[in-house]
RODO-2510 file (C-alpha; in nm, 4 decimals, decimal comma):
residues 410
     n   res          X          Y          Z
     1     m    -2,9278    -0,5213    -0,4483
     2     c    -2,7432    -0,8135    -0,5683
     3     d    -2,5257    -0,9641    -0,2955
     4     t    -2,3541    -1,2390    -0,4688
     5     t    -2,0119    -1,3253    -0,6519
     6     r    -2,0222    -1,2498    -1,0175
     7     e    -2,1352    -1,5282    -1,2475
     8     r    -1,8135    -1,6434    -1,3883
     9     p    -1,6137    -1,9744    -1,4536
    10     a    -1,5283    -2,1918    -1,1888
    11     f    -1,2080    -2,0664    -1,0205
    12     s    -0,9629    -2,2520    -0,7653
    13     r    -1,1054    -2,2111    -0,4073
    14     l    -0,7332    -2,0969    -0,3452
    15     l    -0,7591    -1,7878    -0,5883
    16     p    -0,8989    -1,5516    -0,3301
    17     s    -0,6201    -1,6474    -0,0891
    18     l    -0,3733    -1,5932    -0,3572
    19     l    -0,5300    -1,2410    -0,4438
    20     l    -0,4782    -1,1627    -0,0944
    21     l    -0,1173    -1,2934    -0,0755
    22     l    -0,0351    -1,0791    -0,3897
    23     t    -0,0870    -0,7651    -0,1575
    24     v     0,2395    -0,8498     0,0281
    25     f     0,4526    -0,7078    -0,2286
    26     g     0,4218    -0,3641    -0,1069
    27     p     0,4401    -0,3913     0,2552
    28     i     0,7067    -0,6689     0,2522
    29     s     0,9167    -0,4906    -0,0044
    30     m     0,8926    -0,1660     0,2292
    31     d     0,9199    -0,3142     0,5964
    32     l     1,1664    -0,6046     0,5725
    33     y     1,4807    -0,4311     0,5704
    34     l     1,3810    -0,1244     0,7534
    35     a     1,5481    -0,2500     1,0828
    36     a     1,8712    -0,2785     0,8827
    37     l     1,8484     0,0693     0,7272
    38     p     2,0736     0,2326     0,9521
    39     a     2,3517    -0,0255     0,9355
    40     l     2,2959    -0,0039     0,5333
    41     t     2,3435     0,3734     0,5564
    42     v     2,6721     0,3262     0,7294
    43     e     2,8088     0,0529     0,5115
    44     l     2,7331     0,2401     0,1770
    45     g     2,8493     0,5627     0,3335
    46     a     2,5339     0,7574     0,2533
    47     a     2,3617     1,0482     0,4282
    48     t     2,0413     0,9605     0,6243
    49     s     1,8195     1,1505     0,3531
    50     i     2,0005     0,9623     0,0831
    51     a     1,9302     0,6306     0,2223
    52     q     1,5695     0,7040     0,2634
    53     l     1,5702     0,7361    -0,1055
    54     t     1,5794     0,3585    -0,1238
    55     i     1,2407     0,3754     0,0115
    56     t     1,1246     0,6640    -0,1922
    57     a     1,2544     0,4803    -0,4990
    58     c     1,0618     0,1781    -0,4270
    59     l     0,7236     0,3629    -0,3452
    60     i     0,7535     0,5697    -0,6739
    61     g     0,8259     0,2177    -0,8609
    62     l     0,5234     0,0760    -0,6802
    63     a     0,2954     0,3377    -0,8229
    64     a     0,4357     0,3579    -1,1672
    65     g     0,4167    -0,0079    -1,1868
    66     q     0,0413    -0,0259    -1,0979
    67     l    -0,0330     0,2766    -1,3420
    68     v     0,1266     0,0804    -1,6255
    69     a    -0,0027    -0,2722    -1,5056
    70     g    -0,3708    -0,1907    -1,4703
    71     p    -0,4516    -0,0815    -1,8087
    72     l    -0,2360    -0,3570    -1,9556
    73     s    -0,4279    -0,6181    -1,7576
    74     d    -0,7854    -0,4715    -1,8794
    75     r    -0,6621    -0,4987    -2,2442
    76     f    -0,4395    -0,8098    -2,2434
    77     g    -0,5777    -1,0078    -1,9196
    78     r    -0,4754    -1,0431    -1,5706
    79     r    -0,2693    -1,3536    -1,5517
    80     g     0,0137    -1,2926    -1,8179
    81     i     0,0832    -0,9433    -1,6881
    82     l     0,1046    -1,0767    -1,3462
    83     l     0,3517    -1,3511    -1,4205
    84     i     0,5693    -1,1036    -1,5998
    85     g     0,5650    -0,8689    -1,2814
    86     i     0,6443    -1,1671    -1,0509
    87     v     0,9500    -1,2819    -1,2475
    88     a     1,0899    -0,9293    -1,2816
    89     y     1,0459    -0,8912    -0,9088
    90     i     1,2408    -1,1704    -0,8325
    91     l     1,5416    -1,0720    -1,0585
    92     t     1,5434    -0,7219    -0,9316
    93     s     1,5532    -0,8331    -0,5654
    94     l     1,8610    -1,0222    -0,6315
    95     l     2,0111    -0,7049    -0,8011
    96     c     1,9209    -0,5187    -0,5035
    97     a     2,1225    -0,7671    -0,2975
    98     i     2,4512    -0,7255    -0,4852
    99     s     2,4124    -0,3408    -0,5293
   100     p     2,7733    -0,2049    -0,4425
   101     t     2,6708     0,1670    -0,4092
   102     v     2,3702     0,3320    -0,2636
   103     e     2,3110     0,4842    -0,6272
   104     l     2,2553     0,1483    -0,7810
   105     l     2,0734     0,0430    -0,5001
   106     i     1,8308     0,3480    -0,5409
   107     v     1,7797     0,2398    -0,9005
   108     a     1,7401    -0,1219    -0,8351
   109     r     1,4780    -0,0448    -0,5732
   110     f     1,2856     0,1518    -0,8227
   111     v     1,2725    -0,1352    -1,0811
   112     q     1,1828    -0,3643    -0,7869
   113     g     0,8907    -0,1249    -0,6878
   114     l     0,7780    -0,1405    -1,0741
   115     a     0,7604    -0,4981    -1,0734
   116     g     0,5807    -0,5139    -0,7282
   117     g     0,3153    -0,2805    -0,8299
   118     v     0,1947    -0,5289    -1,0806
   119     g     0,0801    -0,7680    -0,7887
   120     i    -0,0801    -0,5254    -0,6011
   121     v    -0,3061    -0,3718    -0,8801
   122     i    -0,3941    -0,7328    -1,0115
   123     a    -0,5084    -0,8332    -0,6763
   124     q    -0,7412    -0,5259    -0,6595
   125     a    -0,8641    -0,5664    -1,0091
   126     a    -0,8988    -0,9489    -1,0252
   127     g    -1,1212    -0,9107    -0,6968
   128     r    -1,3282    -0,6634    -0,8726
   129     d    -1,3601    -0,9242    -1,1589
   130     i    -1,4955    -1,1766    -0,9214
   131     y    -1,6781    -1,0003    -0,6364
   132     t    -1,9798    -0,7518    -0,5983
   133     g    -2,1945    -0,6385    -0,3102
   134     t    -2,0792    -0,7067     0,0401
   135     h    -1,8500    -0,9545    -0,0814
   136     l    -1,6619    -0,6876    -0,2557
   137     i    -1,6361    -0,4615     0,0526
   138     r    -1,5424    -0,7628     0,2599
   139     f    -1,2690    -0,8626     0,0249
   140     y    -1,1133    -0,5098     0,0349
   141     g    -1,1325    -0,5290     0,4064
   142     r    -0,9347    -0,8368     0,3880
   143     l    -0,6790    -0,6841     0,1530
   144     t    -0,6257    -0,4303     0,4318
   145     v    -0,5871    -0,7073     0,6948
   146     i    -0,3283    -0,8915     0,4843
   147     g    -0,1504    -0,5758     0,4218
   148     g    -0,1311    -0,5166     0,7961
   149     f    -0,0301    -0,8687     0,8711
   150     a     0,2422    -0,8471     0,6051
   151     a     0,3656    -0,5110     0,7635
   152     i     0,3721    -0,7132     1,1059
   153     v     0,5620    -1,0208     0,9529
   154     g     0,7950    -0,7901     0,7361
   155     p     0,9807    -0,5948     1,0322
   156     l     0,9783    -0,8924     1,2748
   157     l     1,1342    -1,1237     1,0073
   158     g     1,3758    -0,8448     0,9241
   159     g     1,4751    -0,8095     1,2816
   160     v     1,5020    -1,1779     1,3329
   161     l     1,7124    -1,2276     1,0089
   162     n     1,9072    -0,9181     1,0629
   163     t     2,0669    -1,1193     1,3594
   164     v     2,2237    -1,3804     1,1332
   165     t     2,2573    -1,1799     0,8168
   166     d     2,3077    -0,8308     0,6742
   167     w     2,0784    -0,6180     0,4561
   168     r     2,1989    -0,7849     0,1363
   169     g     2,0683    -1,1192     0,2823
   170     l     1,7251    -0,9611     0,3324
   171     f     1,6811    -0,8939    -0,0345
   172     v     1,7696    -1,2394    -0,1186
   173     f     1,5012    -1,3309     0,1169
   174     l     1,2583    -1,1027    -0,0760
   175     a     1,3555    -1,2851    -0,4026
   176     a     1,2786    -1,6087    -0,2242
   177     i     0,9354    -1,5088    -0,1295
   178     g     0,8788    -1,3934    -0,4778
   179     a     0,9842    -1,7390    -0,6259
   180     g     0,7088    -1,8776    -0,3702
   181     i     0,4524    -1,6534    -0,5040
   182     l     0,5450    -1,7458    -0,8388
   183     t     0,5143    -2,1072    -0,7907
   184     i     0,1604    -2,0542    -0,6458
   185     t     0,0559    -1,8311    -0,9120
   186     l     0,1453    -2,0696    -1,1941
   187     a    -0,0642    -2,3587    -1,0252
   188     v    -0,3737    -2,1386    -0,8919
   189     f    -0,4260    -1,8198    -1,0911
   190     h    -0,6426    -1,8667    -1,4051
   191     e    -0,7631    -1,5648    -1,6034
   192     t    -1,0351    -1,3820    -1,4231
   193     l    -1,0997    -1,1406    -1,7086
   194     p    -1,2373    -1,3325    -2,0172
   195     a    -1,1314    -1,2064    -2,3592
   196     g    -1,4825    -1,0794    -2,4588
   197     q    -1,4869    -0,8508    -2,1548
   198     r    -1,1324    -0,6627    -2,2051
   199     t    -1,0943    -0,3380    -2,3302
   200     s    -0,9851    -0,2317    -2,6925
   201     g    -0,8526     0,0929    -2,8479
   202     g    -0,5021     0,1014    -2,7266
   203     f    -0,3593     0,3845    -2,5759
   204     d    -0,6200     0,6339    -2,6940
   205     q    -0,8984     0,4302    -2,5155
   206     t    -0,6709     0,4320    -2,1858
   207     l    -0,6327     0,8018    -2,2002
   208     r    -1,0185     0,8156    -2,2355
   209     d    -1,0671     0,5844    -1,9345
   210     f    -0,8232     0,8025    -1,7316
   211     r    -1,0313     1,1145    -1,8214
   212     t    -1,3707     0,9297    -1,7402
   213     l    -1,2153     0,8686    -1,3828
   214     l    -1,0472     1,1926    -1,3162
   215     t    -1,3676     1,3885    -1,3844
   216     d    -1,5765     1,1734    -1,1368
   217     r    -1,5759     1,3924    -0,8292
   218     l    -1,6428     1,0752    -0,6101
   219     f    -1,3510     0,8576    -0,7531
   220     l    -1,1286     1,1635    -0,7469
   221     g    -1,2295     1,2441    -0,3767
   222     a    -1,1601     0,8842    -0,2707
   223     v    -0,8273     0,8553    -0,4454
   224     l    -0,6813     1,1936    -0,3152
   225     n    -0,8007     1,1012     0,0277
   226     q    -0,6029     0,7734     0,0061
   227     g    -0,2963     0,9367    -0,1567
   228     f    -0,2683     1,2030     0,1302
   229     l    -0,3478     0,9350     0,4139
   230     y    -0,0779     0,6731     0,2496
   231     a     0,1634     0,9839     0,2289
   232     a     0,1333     1,0119     0,6215
   233     l     0,1713     0,6365     0,6535
   234     f     0,4666     0,6146     0,4396
   235     a     0,6344     0,9104     0,6168
   236     y     0,5904     0,7031     0,9248
   237     l     0,7354     0,3884     0,7615
   238     a     1,0285     0,6049     0,6746
   239     g     1,0857     0,7836     0,9885
   240     a     0,9728     0,5538     1,2529
   241     t     1,3047     0,3347     1,2435
   242     f     1,5133     0,6597     1,2989
   243     v     1,2860     0,7979     1,5711
   244     l     1,2557     0,4725     1,7733
   245     q     1,6112     0,3670     1,7391
   246     d     1,8288     0,6786     1,7245
   247     i     1,6207     0,9005     1,9313
   248     y     1,4549     0,6531     2,1850
   249     g     1,7408     0,3711     2,1647
   250     l     1,5582     0,0856     2,0745
   251     t     1,7683    -0,2197     1,9358
   252     p     1,6626    -0,3347     1,6172
   253     f     1,4556    -0,6089     1,7546
   254     a     1,2840    -0,4016     1,9974
   255     y     1,1943    -0,1691     1,7090
   256     s     1,0568    -0,4501     1,5048
   257     l     0,8174    -0,5438     1,8284
   258     a     0,6972    -0,1658     1,8355
   259     f     0,6456    -0,1727     1,4714
   260     g     0,4640    -0,4880     1,4872
   261     l     0,2285    -0,3664     1,7590
   262     n     0,1408    -0,0654     1,5484
   263     s     0,1015    -0,2957     1,2417
   264     a    -0,1194    -0,5386     1,4610
   265     g    -0,3569    -0,2200     1,4927
   266     f    -0,3626    -0,1636     1,1203
   267     m    -0,4577    -0,5160     1,0616
   268     m    -0,7288    -0,5224     1,3156
   269     f    -0,8999    -0,2025     1,2467
   270     g    -0,8763    -0,2767     0,8844
   271     y    -1,0861    -0,5938     0,9365
   272     l    -1,3324    -0,3923     1,1665
   273     a    -1,3586    -0,0991     0,9039
   274     g    -1,4443    -0,3697     0,6481
   275     r    -1,7346    -0,4968     0,8746
   276     a    -1,8331    -0,1378     0,9521
   277     a    -1,8500    -0,0140     0,5859
   278     e    -2,0625    -0,3405     0,5195
   279     r    -2,3043    -0,3050     0,8007
   280     w    -2,3032     0,0522     0,9014
   281     s    -2,1862     0,3287     0,6569
   282     i    -1,9196     0,3454     0,3932
   283     r    -1,8727     0,7282     0,4361
   284     g    -1,9128     0,7164     0,8010
   285     t    -1,6438     0,4594     0,8413
   286     l    -1,4045     0,6566     0,6033
   287     t    -1,4886     0,9927     0,8326
   288     v    -1,3829     0,7911     1,1446
   289     g    -1,0707     0,6719     0,9934
   290     i    -0,9544     1,0404     0,8917
   291     a    -1,0239     1,1524     1,2581
   292     v    -0,8214     0,8599     1,4252
   293     a    -0,5327     0,9296     1,1864
   294     g    -0,5288     1,3009     1,2717
   295     l    -0,5184     1,2257     1,6394
   296     g    -0,2024     1,0174     1,5766
   297     a    -0,0525     1,2823     1,3690
   298     v    -0,1179     1,5560     1,6260
   299     g     0,0451     1,3290     1,8924
   300     l     0,3591     1,3085     1,6752
   301     l     0,3718     1,6851     1,6088
   302     i     0,3598     1,7559     1,9843
   303     a     0,6204     1,5075     2,0298
   304     g     0,8240     1,7249     1,8136
   305     l     0,7770     2,0254     1,9813
   306     t     0,8278     1,8957     2,3162
   307     v     1,0128     1,5745     2,4961
   308     l     0,7385     1,3169     2,5371
   309     p     0,7724     0,9444     2,6879
   310     l     0,8107     0,6578     2,4331
   311     w     0,4851     0,5319     2,5030
   312     v     0,3037     0,8514     2,3745
   313     v     0,5081     0,8279     2,0641
   314     i     0,4135     0,4749     1,9956
   315     v     0,0448     0,5343     2,0570
   316     s     0,0462     0,8121     1,8310
   317     l     0,1981     0,5948     1,5524
   318     f    -0,0594     0,3215     1,6484
   319     l    -0,3424     0,5829     1,5832
   320     l    -0,2000     0,6962     1,2585
   321     a    -0,1520     0,3408     1,1231
   322     s    -0,4933     0,2422     1,2471
   323     g    -0,6664     0,5453     1,1092
   324     v    -0,5246     0,4956     0,7588
   325     a    -0,6472     0,1130     0,7963
   326     i    -1,0098     0,2151     0,8832
   327     s    -1,0218     0,4484     0,5897
   328     s    -0,8812     0,2092     0,3146
   329     p    -1,1682    -0,0463     0,2695
   330     p    -1,4509     0,2209     0,2387
   331     a    -1,2369     0,4657     0,0362
   332     t    -1,1298     0,1495    -0,2144
   333     t    -1,5019     0,0645    -0,2545
   334     l    -1,5811     0,4155    -0,3196
   335     a    -1,3281     0,4399    -0,5749
   336     l    -1,3889     0,0970    -0,7568
   337     a    -1,7416    -0,0204    -0,7251
   338     d    -1,8768     0,1798    -1,0028
   339     y    -1,6108     0,0909    -1,2582
   340     p    -1,6149    -0,2980    -1,3152
   341     q    -1,5394    -0,2604    -1,6823
   342     i    -1,2204    -0,0687    -1,6179
   343     a    -1,1300    -0,2127    -1,2700
   344     g    -0,7468    -0,2427    -1,3684
   345     t    -0,7258     0,1198    -1,4812
   346     a    -0,9239     0,2523    -1,1777
   347     s    -0,6848     0,0268    -0,9411
   348     s    -0,3887     0,1567    -1,1060
   349     l    -0,4773     0,5155    -1,0383
   350     l    -0,5656     0,4536    -0,6895
   351     g    -0,2356     0,2425    -0,6183
   352     m    -0,0321     0,4975    -0,8090
   353     v    -0,1662     0,8071    -0,6022
   354     r    -0,1298     0,6079    -0,2824
   355     f     0,2376     0,4925    -0,3443
   356     g     0,3391     0,8219    -0,5291
   357     f     0,2240     1,0419    -0,2579
   358     g     0,4044     0,8137    -0,0249
   359     g     0,7104     0,8418    -0,2264
   360     v     0,7079     1,2206    -0,2204
   361     a     0,6321     1,2311     0,1629
   362     a     0,8850     0,9542     0,2649
   363     p     1,2223     1,1470     0,2168
   364     l     1,0830     1,4671     0,3883
   365     v     1,0957     1,3190     0,7388
   366     g     1,4612     1,3101     0,6979
   367     i     1,5363     1,6771     0,6401
   368     a     1,6563     1,7488     0,9915
   369     g     1,8563     1,4349     1,0259
   370     a     1,7805     1,1442     1,2244
   371     t     1,7368     1,3164     1,5724
   372     s     1,4177     1,5157     1,5203
   373     i     1,0675     1,3991     1,5321
   374     l     0,9336     1,7453     1,4183
   375     p     0,9586     1,6826     1,0438
   376     l     0,7485     1,3476     1,0805
   377     g     0,4777     1,5328     1,2921
   378     l     0,4563     1,8204     1,0540
   379     v     0,4365     1,5729     0,7430
   380     t     0,1597     1,3636     0,8831
   381     v    -0,0442     1,6509     1,0277
   382     i    -0,0430     1,8280     0,6834
   383     a    -0,1161     1,5059     0,4965
   384     v    -0,4065     1,4225     0,7112
   385     i    -0,5536     1,7859     0,6861
   386     l    -0,5473     1,7389     0,2992
   387     a    -0,6797     1,4043     0,3186
   388     g    -0,9715     1,5330     0,5052
   389     a    -1,0122     1,8455     0,2745
   390     a    -0,9908     1,6028    -0,0260
   391     y    -1,2814     1,3726     0,1064
   392     f    -1,4967     1,6505     0,2285
   393     r    -1,4735     1,8790    -0,0800
   394     l    -1,4931     1,6116    -0,3346
   395     a    -1,6239     1,2757    -0,2521
   396     r    -1,8662     1,3785     0,0394
   397     t    -2,0445     1,6352    -0,2123
   398     a    -2,0768     1,3696    -0,4943
   399     s    -2,3554     1,1524    -0,5677
   400     p    -2,4488     0,8816    -0,2969
   401     v    -2,2759     0,5649    -0,3708
   402     q    -2,4825     0,2567    -0,3703
   403     p    -2,3897     0,0602    -0,0656
   404     f    -2,4052    -0,2830    -0,2504
   405     p    -2,3167    -0,2267    -0,6135
   406     v    -2,4116    -0,4953    -0,8678
   407     a    -2,1565    -0,6247    -1,1091
   408     l    -2,1652    -0,4932    -1,4518
   409     t    -2,0582    -0,6514    -1,7684
   410     h    -1,7734    -0,5025    -1,9611
***
């Protein structure tokens, strides 16, 4: 099989690095202000479950933004859609910073997520424009690594910045990050999808593309698997700050260090998973990821049923995050490898399900307030069980995927 990058016009050598950088929109939007979430809750006079809706709103926005931006980028090209998304992200981050009520903040976070979703889906789709074969698998592994790195940097930066500014200043910092990415994009990102390879037919064609994807058992199984696993991951993101700070008494900075340790596992195992999928087995690597995430979820459930030491909870969170990271490169490859001609649309569905399921799961961990781990354990265990069922029922029984797919023309 072919194992080279696609034939294409010369791009800047910095373009792959920029595509990886675009993946920070999701984790940095979620993680930077998590350490300040309890203080935000108090300042705005909100209940814990209502404050967690600021996370849910962002997740739903990230999902919806990808669902819209992917098909649009297939039709109109990647660059213009990306620039619009980054500018909108900067403006809505500033709106979050000046929000006087939790209700307005929830709305602003939704719009911020819409804009941030553009960068995520363009990164995946442009990568599929450029790469094939083992280069494609390796690229998706690196996307996972950079996502984990951003998840490490986000809470650590948030914890440090929270010592000199409040949660409003953290949103100003997000706007500054967006401005930096905009500057780099203007200089580096040239169109990766030539006009002759774009889709046509408008909304009707988009619906036909969606129908094609959703009737493919392999695609559907991989996407649902990721949706349920990311539901577990975002339940962890929403609940860990209250579990570690309110129940186990960690300071915001100590929480950031614990969170950073788990994110380091996400980054390390995402890299290893990319290599394992490339050299060993795409499906086998995904199966290992499900099993590791399941171990972590069971540990959290046990911690919710009986009192366990802090280190057991941290190890469980580490396994949960690492299992999701292991699953991500092979599942993304299974979902996107066979659809280079509609990579934006396929990426949008994958991203929409990941963040949409996460948005539904995140507020469930706050049902019992900030003093119980049990809802987090229940949500993560159920989510991992459903992820395994989706994969083994659909993707595992579908036609074998070619391990090193060649690039197709549109």
